[in-house]
C-alpha positions as CSV (number, residue, x, y, z in Angstrom):
1,X,15.9,13.1,-6.4
2,X,14.7,10.8,-3.6
3,X,16.1,7.6,-2.4
4,X,15.7,4.8,-4.9
5,X,14.5,1.3,-3.9
6,X,16.5,-1.5,-5.7
7,X,15.3,-4.9,-6.6
8,X,17.3,-7.7,-8.3
9,X,15.8,-9.5,-11.2
10,X,17.3,-12.8,-12.3
11,X,16.0,-14.3,-15.4
12,X,16.1,-18.0,-16.2
13,X,16.2,-17.3,-20.0
14,X,18.7,-15.2,-21.8
15,X,16.1,-14.8,-24.7
16,X,13.7,-13.0,-22.4
17,X,16.5,-10.6,-21.4
18,X,17.2,-9.9,-25.1
19,X,13.5,-9.3,-25.8
20,X,13.2,-6.8,-22.8
21,X,16.3,-4.9,-24.2
22,X,14.9,-4.7,-27.6
23,X,11.3,-3.6,-26.4
24,X,12.9,-0.9,-24.2
25,X,15.2,0.3,-27.0
26,X,12.2,0.6,-29.5
27,X,10.5,2.7,-26.8
28,X,13.7,4.8,-26.2
29,X,13.7,3.9,-22.5
30,X,16.2,2.0,-20.3
31,X,15.6,-1.6,-19.5
32,X,15.1,-0.5,-15.8
33,X,12.4,1.9,-16.8
34,X,10.7,-0.6,-19.2
35,X,10.7,-3.2,-16.5
36,X,9.3,-0.8,-13.9
37,X,6.5,0.4,-16.1
38,X,5.5,-3.2,-17.0
39,X,5.5,-4.2,-13.2
40,X,3.5,-1.1,-12.4
41,X,0.9,-1.8,-15.3
42,X,0.6,-5.5,-13.9
43,X,0.0,-4.2,-10.3
44,X,-2.6,-1.8,-11.4
45,X,-4.3,-4.4,-13.5
46,X,-4.4,-6.9,-10.6
47,X,-5.6,-4.3,-8.1
48,X,-2.4,-4.4,-6.0
49,X,-1.6,-0.6,-6.8
50,X,-3.4,2.5,-7.4
51,X,-5.7,4.5,-5.2
52,X,-4.5,3.6,-1.7
53,X,-8.1,3.8,-0.1
54,X,-9.4,1.5,-2.8
55,X,-6.5,-0.8,-2.4
56,X,-6.9,-0.9,1.3
57,X,-10.7,-1.4,1.0
58,X,-10.1,-4.4,-1.4
59,X,-7.5,-5.9,0.9
60,X,-9.8,-5.6,4.0
61,X,-12.7,-7.1,1.9
62,X,-10.5,-10.2,1.0
63,X,-9.3,-10.4,4.6
64,X,-13.0,-10.5,5.7
65,X,-13.9,-13.1,3.1
66,X,-10.9,-15.3,4.1
67,X,-11.7,-14.9,7.9
68,X,-15.4,-16.1,7.2
69,X,-14.0,-19.1,5.3
70,X,-11.5,-20.1,7.9
71,X,-13.7,-19.4,10.8
72,X,-12.6,-18.6,14.4
73,X,-9.0,-19.3,15.3
74,X,-9.8,-20.2,18.9
75,X,-6.4,-19.0,20.1
76,X,-5.1,-15.7,21.4
77,X,-3.0,-13.5,19.4
78,X,-0.2,-13.8,22.1
79,X,-0.2,-17.5,21.9
80,X,0.0,-17.4,18.0
81,X,2.9,-14.9,18.3
82,X,4.6,-16.9,20.9
83,X,4.3,-20.1,18.7
84,X,5.6,-18.3,15.7
85,X,8.7,-17.2,17.6
86,X,9.5,-20.7,18.7
87,X,9.7,-22.0,15.1
């Protein structure tokens, strides 16, 4: 099995944790598996996951739209990077 990525999940409400455990048990899966499936479904629904070429095309389209809304930056990339490093 390949290397697994790890993420911490901190819940504000103990009741949500209990509901997750119950839902996972009803489906016969671990809470980790249940949460992973739920997150993957949400990412797919919101267009953040799926066919990489479609995701990339959608991302580029959003970036183009934002670029048109903002307009020209009027600064070189080098100057912007230098400014970011100073902060």
